[in-house]
C-alpha positions as CSV (number, residue, x, y, z in Angstrom):
1,M,128.1,82.5,34.3
2,R,131.3,83.0,32.1
3,I,128.8,83.9,29.2
4,I,127.1,86.4,31.2
5,N,130.5,88.0,32.1
6,L,131.4,88.0,28.5
7,L,128.2,89.7,27.3
8,L,128.9,92.1,30.2
9,Y,132.4,93.0,28.9
10,T,130.9,93.6,25.4
11,A,128.4,95.9,26.7
12,G,130.9,97.8,28.7
13,I,133.2,98.1,25.7
14,M,130.4,99.6,23.5
15,A,129.5,102.0,26.5
16,A,133.2,103.1,26.6
17,A,133.2,103.5,22.7
18,I,129.9,105.6,22.8
19,A,131.1,107.8,25.9
20,Y,134.7,108.3,23.9
21,G,132.9,109.2,20.7
22,N,130.7,111.8,22.7
23,K,133.9,113.2,24.2
24,R,135.8,113.5,20.8
25,G,132.6,115.3,19.0
26,K,132.0,112.3,17.0
27,V,129.0,111.3,18.2
28,T,126.6,113.7,20.1
29,N,123.8,112.2,22.1
30,Q,122.3,112.2,25.4
31,V,123.2,108.5,25.8
32,G,126.9,109.2,25.3
33,E,126.8,112.2,27.6
34,Y,125.0,110.6,30.5
35,I,127.5,107.4,30.2
36,Y,130.2,109.9,29.9
37,H,129.0,111.7,33.1
38,Y,128.8,108.3,35.0
39,R,132.1,107.0,33.6
40,Y,133.4,106.1,37.3
41,L,130.2,103.7,37.5
42,L,131.4,101.9,34.4
43,L,134.7,101.5,35.8
44,I,133.5,100.0,38.7
45,L,131.1,97.7,37.0
46,F,134.1,96.3,35.1
47,A,136.1,96.0,38.1
48,A,133.3,94.0,39.7
49,N,132.8,92.1,36.2
50,T,136.6,91.1,36.1
51,I,136.8,89.7,39.7
52,S,133.5,87.7,39.2
53,F,134.8,86.3,35.8
54,G,138.1,85.3,37.6
55,L,135.8,83.5,40.6
56,T,134.6,81.5,37.9
57,F,137.8,79.6,37.6
58,V,138.1,79.5,41.0
59,E,134.8,77.6,41.8
60,G,135.6,75.2,38.9
61,A,139.3,74.3,40.3
62,E,140.1,70.6,40.9
63,K,140.6,71.1,44.7
64,I,139.2,73.2,47.6
65,L,141.9,74.8,50.1
66,I,140.2,74.7,53.7
67,T,142.6,75.9,56.5
68,R,142.1,74.5,60.1
69,E,143.2,76.0,63.5
70,D,146.5,75.5,64.6
71,Y,147.4,73.4,68.0
72,G,145.2,74.1,70.8
73,G,142.5,75.9,68.6
74,E,138.9,75.0,68.2
75,E,136.6,72.8,65.7
76,R,135.6,74.7,62.8
77,Q,132.4,74.2,60.8
78,V,132.8,74.4,56.9
79,P,129.7,74.6,54.9
80,L,129.9,72.8,51.4
81,L,127.7,72.5,48.5
82,L,127.4,69.2,46.6
83,Q,126.1,69.8,43.1
84,T,125.6,67.0,40.1
85,G,123.3,68.1,37.2
86,D,120.3,69.5,38.7
87,S,120.4,68.2,42.2
88,T,122.2,69.9,45.1
89,E,122.7,69.2,48.8
90,E,124.4,71.1,51.6
91,M,126.3,69.8,54.3
92,V,128.6,71.1,56.9
93,L,132.2,69.7,57.2
94,P,133.4,69.7,61.0
95,V,137.4,70.5,60.6
96,K,139.1,69.8,64.0
97,E,142.1,71.6,65.0
98,R,145.6,70.6,63.9
99,Q,146.8,67.3,65.5
100,Y,149.7,66.1,66.9
101,D,151.6,63.0,65.9
102,E,151.8,60.1,68.1
103,E,155.3,60.7,69.3
104,T,154.6,64.4,70.3
105,V,151.3,63.2,72.1
106,Y,153.1,60.8,74.5
107,R,156.0,63.4,75.1
108,K,153.5,66.2,75.9
109,M,151.7,63.5,78.1
110,R,154.8,63.0,80.0
111,E,154.9,66.7,80.3
112,A,151.5,67.2,81.5
113,F,152.2,64.4,84.4
114,A,155.3,65.9,85.2
115,Y,153.4,69.3,85.7
116,L,150.7,67.6,87.8
117,D,153.5,66.0,89.9
118,S,154.7,69.4,91.0
119,H,151.6,71.4,91.0
120,L,148.7,68.7,92.1
121,A,149.1,69.8,95.9
122,G,148.4,73.2,95.1
123,E,148.6,75.3,98.4
124,N,149.0,72.2,100.3
125,E,152.4,71.3,102.0
126,S,152.6,68.0,99.8
127,L,149.8,65.2,99.0
128,H,150.9,63.4,102.2
129,R,149.2,66.3,104.3
130,V,146.3,67.6,102.2
131,R,144.0,70.3,104.1
132,K,143.2,72.3,100.9
133,D,141.6,72.0,97.5
134,L,143.9,70.3,95.0
135,E,145.2,71.9,91.4
136,V,143.8,69.4,89.0
137,T,143.6,71.9,86.1
138,L,146.0,72.1,83.1
139,D,146.6,75.1,80.5
140,Y,144.9,73.7,77.3
141,E,146.9,75.4,74.7
142,K,150.2,74.1,76.3
143,F,148.4,70.6,77.0
144,P,145.4,69.7,74.9
145,F,144.4,66.9,76.3
146,D,140.9,66.1,78.0
147,V,141.3,65.6,81.7
148,E,139.3,63.0,83.6
149,V,139.7,62.9,87.7
150,Q,138.5,59.8,89.3
151,P,138.8,60.2,93.1
152,L,138.7,56.7,95.0
153,D,136.4,58.3,97.8
154,Y,133.9,60.8,96.6
155,S,133.2,61.8,100.1
156,L,136.5,63.2,100.3
157,I,137.4,64.6,97.1
158,D,135.2,65.6,93.9
159,E,136.3,65.3,90.4
160,K,137.1,69.2,90.5
161,G,139.7,68.5,93.3
162,M,137.7,70.1,95.9
163,V,138.8,68.7,99.4
164,R,135.8,67.7,101.8
165,N,137.9,68.0,105.4
166,S,136.1,69.7,107.8
167,E,135.3,67.8,110.8
168,Q,131.8,67.6,110.3
169,E,132.1,66.6,106.8
170,L,134.5,64.0,107.8
171,I,131.9,62.6,110.6
172,A,129.2,62.5,108.2
173,A,131.2,60.2,105.9
174,G,131.4,57.8,108.6
175,F,135.2,58.3,109.6
176,D,135.8,57.8,113.3
177,R,137.9,60.6,115.5
178,E,141.0,58.5,115.4
179,E,141.0,58.3,111.6
180,I,140.5,61.7,111.4
181,E,143.3,62.5,113.9
182,N,145.8,60.4,112.0
183,G,144.8,61.5,108.6
184,I,142.9,59.5,105.9
185,L,144.6,57.3,103.3
186,T,143.0,57.8,99.9
187,S,143.9,58.4,96.2
188,I,143.0,60.0,93.0
189,K,143.5,59.0,89.4
190,I,144.0,61.5,86.7
191,I,143.2,60.2,83.0
192,L,144.8,62.1,80.0
193,S,143.2,61.1,76.7
194,Y,144.2,62.8,73.0
195,G,141.9,61.1,70.7
196,E,142.4,57.3,70.9
197,I,145.9,57.7,73.0
198,I,145.0,57.4,76.8
199,E,147.2,57.6,79.7
200,D,146.7,57.6,83.5
201,K,148.4,58.1,86.7
202,T,147.3,57.4,90.5
203,Y,148.5,60.0,93.1
204,P,148.3,58.6,96.8
205,I,146.9,61.4,98.9
206,T,146.8,61.8,102.9
207,I,143.4,63.9,103.9
208,V,143.8,65.7,107.2
209,K,141.3,67.6,109.1
210,R,141.1,71.4,107.9
211,E,142.5,73.7,110.3
212,Q,139.7,75.8,111.9
213,K,139.9,79.4,113.4
214,E,138.6,79.9,117.0
215,T,135.3,80.9,116.2
216,E,135.0,78.0,113.4
217,R,135.7,75.5,116.4
218,L,133.1,77.1,118.6
219,F,130.5,77.2,116.2
220,S,131.2,73.4,115.3
221,K,131.0,72.7,119.1
222,V,127.7,74.3,119.1
223,E,126.5,72.6,116.2
224,Q,127.5,69.3,117.8
225,T,125.5,70.1,120.8
226,I,122.3,71.1,119.1
227,S,122.4,67.9,117.0
228,A,122.9,65.8,120.3
229,I,120.0,67.5,121.8
230,E,117.8,66.7,118.8
231,K,119.1,63.0,118.9
232,T,118.2,62.6,122.5
233,Q,114.7,63.8,121.9
234,E,113.9,62.2,118.6
235,R,110.8,60.5,120.0
236,E,109.3,63.7,120.9
237,I,107.3,65.8,118.7
238,T,108.7,69.0,119.9
239,F,112.0,69.7,121.7
240,E,113.5,72.9,122.9
241,V,117.1,74.3,122.0
242,P,118.7,76.9,124.4
243,A,118.8,80.3,123.1
244,S,122.5,80.5,124.0
245,I,125.3,77.7,124.1
246,E,128.7,78.5,125.2
247,G,128.1,82.2,124.7
248,V,126.9,81.6,121.2
249,S,123.2,83.4,120.5
250,V,121.2,80.9,118.7
251,V,118.1,82.3,116.6
252,R,115.6,80.5,114.5
253,T,115.4,82.3,110.9
254,D,112.4,80.6,109.5
255,T,110.0,82.1,112.0
256,K,107.9,85.2,111.2
257,G,108.3,87.1,114.4
258,V,109.4,90.5,114.9
259,S,113.0,91.4,115.8
260,P,114.3,94.4,117.6
261,V,116.0,95.4,114.4
262,Q,112.9,95.3,112.2
263,V,111.1,97.4,114.9
264,L,113.9,100.0,115.0
265,V,113.7,100.2,111.3
266,F,109.9,100.4,111.2
267,G,110.3,103.3,113.8
268,F,112.6,105.1,111.5
269,V,110.5,104.6,108.3
270,I,107.5,106.1,110.2
271,A,109.4,108.9,111.5
272,V,110.5,109.8,108.2
273,L,107.2,109.4,106.8
274,L,105.8,111.5,109.0
275,V,108.2,114.3,108.3
276,F,107.5,113.9,104.6
277,R,103.6,114.1,105.6
278,E,104.1,117.3,107.3
279,K,106.0,118.9,104.5
280,E,103.4,117.8,102.1
281,Q,100.8,119.4,104.2
282,L,102.8,122.5,104.2
283,R,102.9,122.3,100.4
284,Q,99.2,121.6,100.2
285,A,98.2,124.6,102.4
286,E,100.2,126.8,100.4
287,R,99.0,125.7,97.2
288,M,95.3,126.1,98.8
289,R,96.1,129.5,99.9
290,R,97.5,130.3,96.4
291,Q,94.4,129.3,94.6
292,K,92.2,131.2,97.2
293,L,94.3,134.5,96.3
294,L,93.9,133.8,92.5
295,R,90.1,133.3,92.9
296,S,89.8,136.5,95.1
297,Y,91.6,138.6,92.8
298,P,88.9,139.6,90.5
299,W,86.8,140.7,93.3
300,F,89.3,142.6,94.5
301,V,89.9,144.7,91.5
302,N,86.2,145.0,91.1
303,E,86.1,146.5,94.9
304,M,89.1,148.8,94.2
305,V,87.5,150.1,90.7
306,L,84.0,150.8,92.6
307,M,85.3,152.3,95.7
308,L,88.0,154.4,93.7
309,G,85.6,155.7,91.2
310,A,83.4,156.7,94.4
311,G,86.6,158.7,95.4
312,M,87.9,156.7,98.3
313,Q,91.4,156.5,99.5
314,V,93.3,153.1,99.1
315,K,93.7,153.2,102.9
316,H,90.1,153.8,103.5
317,I,89.1,151.1,100.8
318,F,91.0,148.4,102.7
319,A,89.2,149.5,105.8
320,Q,85.8,149.2,104.2
321,M,86.5,145.9,102.8
322,L,87.5,144.6,106.2
323,S,84.6,146.1,107.7
324,E,82.1,144.2,105.2
325,Y,84.0,140.9,105.7
326,A,83.9,141.3,109.5
327,G,81.5,138.7,110.9
328,K,81.0,136.4,107.8
329,E,82.1,133.0,107.6
330,P,85.4,132.2,106.3
331,D,85.7,131.9,102.6
332,D,88.2,132.1,99.7
333,R,88.5,135.6,100.7
334,E,90.0,134.9,104.1
335,P,94.1,134.7,102.9
336,L,93.5,138.0,101.3
337,M,91.7,139.5,104.4
338,K,94.3,138.3,106.5
339,E,97.0,140.3,104.4
340,L,94.6,143.4,104.3
341,R,94.4,143.4,108.0
342,I,98.0,143.4,108.5
343,A,98.4,146.5,105.6
344,Q,95.6,148.2,107.8
345,R,97.4,147.9,110.9
346,G,100.4,149.4,109.3
347,F,98.0,152.3,108.2
348,E,97.0,152.7,111.9
349,L,100.6,152.8,113.2
350,G,101.5,155.5,110.5
351,M,103.9,153.5,108.4
352,P,104.5,155.0,104.8
353,E,102.3,154.0,102.2
354,E,104.8,152.9,99.6
355,Q,106.1,150.5,102.2
356,I,102.6,149.0,103.2
357,Y,101.9,148.4,99.4
358,Y,105.5,146.9,98.9
359,Q,105.4,144.6,101.9
360,L,101.5,143.4,100.9
361,G,102.6,142.5,97.3
362,R,105.7,140.6,98.6
363,R,103.7,138.8,101.0
364,L,100.9,137.8,98.7
365,Q,103.8,136.5,96.4
366,I,101.5,136.5,93.2
367,A,102.3,138.1,90.0
368,S,99.1,140.0,89.5
369,Y,98.9,141.3,93.0
370,I,102.6,142.2,92.9
371,K,101.7,144.2,89.8
372,L,98.5,145.9,91.4
373,M,100.7,147.0,94.3
374,T,103.5,148.5,92.4
375,L,100.8,150.5,90.5
376,L,99.6,151.9,94.2
377,E,102.9,152.3,95.2
378,Q,103.7,154.5,92.3
379,N,100.5,156.3,92.7
380,V,101.6,157.6,96.1
381,T,104.4,159.8,94.4
382,R,102.7,160.5,90.9
383,G,99.0,161.4,92.3
384,A,95.6,159.5,91.7
385,K,95.3,160.6,88.1
386,G,94.5,157.7,85.8
387,L,94.4,155.3,88.6
388,T,90.7,154.3,88.1
389,G,91.2,153.8,84.4
390,I,94.2,151.6,84.9
391,F,92.1,149.4,87.6
392,E,89.4,149.1,85.0
393,Q,91.9,147.4,82.4
394,E,93.2,145.6,85.2
395,E,89.6,144.5,86.0
396,Q,88.8,143.1,82.2
397,A,92.1,141.3,82.5
398,A,91.5,139.7,85.9
399,L,87.7,138.7,84.6
400,E,89.4,136.7,81.9
401,E,91.9,135.0,84.2
402,R,89.0,134.3,86.3
403,K,87.0,132.3,82.9
404,N,90.5,130.7,82.5
405,L,90.6,129.6,86.3
406,A,87.0,128.1,86.1
407,R,88.0,126.4,82.8
408,K,91.2,124.9,84.5
409,Y,89.4,123.8,87.4
410,G,86.5,122.3,85.6
411,E,89.1,120.1,83.5
412,E,91.0,119.2,87.2
413,A,87.6,118.0,88.3
414,G,86.9,115.8,85.2
415,T,90.2,114.3,85.6
416,K,89.5,113.3,89.4
417,L,86.2,111.9,88.6
418,L,88.0,109.6,86.2
419,G,89.1,107.5,89.1
420,P,85.8,106.7,90.9
421,M,84.2,106.2,87.4
422,I,86.8,103.3,86.5
423,L,86.5,101.9,89.9
424,L,82.6,101.5,89.6
425,L,83.4,100.1,86.1
426,V,85.7,97.5,87.4
427,I,82.9,96.7,90.4
428,V,80.2,96.2,87.8
429,M,82.4,94.1,85.8
430,L,83.3,92.0,88.5
431,M,79.6,91.7,89.5
432,I,79.0,90.1,86.1
433,M,81.9,88.1,85.7
434,I,82.3,86.2,88.9
435,P,78.8,84.7,89.1
436,A,79.3,83.7,85.3
437,F,82.7,81.5,86.0
438,M,81.1,80.6,89.2
439,S,78.0,79.0,87.0
440,F,80.7,76.8,85.0
């Protein structure tokens, strides 16, 4: 590697000389200009080569410096590469944290046991009246030992210091009521280890029954009553448990019956769904009304153009449309006819034409109708001159819109048919695949 570094140094010096000569004007060529322009890259490569050259001496050092973590740290994994001739092998060296000397270990173990002497009772009054869990943990950074807890009776205390001292647990462990009331003598051994150094200490403990709240005592009494009923009828295939004991309701939770809460929730859900269904029906009805009005628009404009060309007034045109539609089966023109009847009634009552057209456009709520009614409204004040030509232009636009609507409805119909087609395909595939699988 050092030979490569020296060759790179030589090439770098030559490139620097060419760049310097190009700058002083002694040598002028494109290579020199290129090197001088990117001279900062040359400096970066020179610095990298220098660092690489220095590392070749580090790699060849007689010793390798490895740093371990301080007291209480974690074990590290240091990868190493072993080389001899053309053969290499990789290894991972586990490096433990810094270790204490033997005298320090014994001193810290004494401190740890002193800490346990004062903190093992946890929230209890003392180790002679243990009602709550014990505190068996140590701060590893302060006391870097492996802690093993060995209770004398695992039915009373586990290795985490959790105490099982409810009345039901003590009875289930085989203790009689007299022992439970007087307290149960036991012990717990705590073992501290650091490498090959091991120290232990045994702590005598008296377990007393856990204090229960009024509801806990009541539930405990009910549980004992239910257990007694089961025991007295253990020879029967079925037995009954009261639905209420000592004022406590007993409900079986593994049955699939319907509870009052479920019925109430179901009723609320149904009510909410009906409200949404009604709103959806209103939206559907409004959408259908809008579609029918759009489909009726070309017919309406065409009728207006024909009758205006014949010299009829707008209010008479409305009356003529209504008379022609009367007695026919309702079709797509029904929403439009309904609005025209309201407008015709306004004519009969003597309302101003401008107001009738304005209200009709706002009731129809479609831009094309609003535009048409605005033209009629303006026509009242400006006169009928040019109205027929405007309506003829609108008729052409309406025909184009009708074509677009027809194309749109055709695409929607194709999309709606896609679902039934997929369903039929699935049915056919099942009809073919099920007999094939059954034949195996």
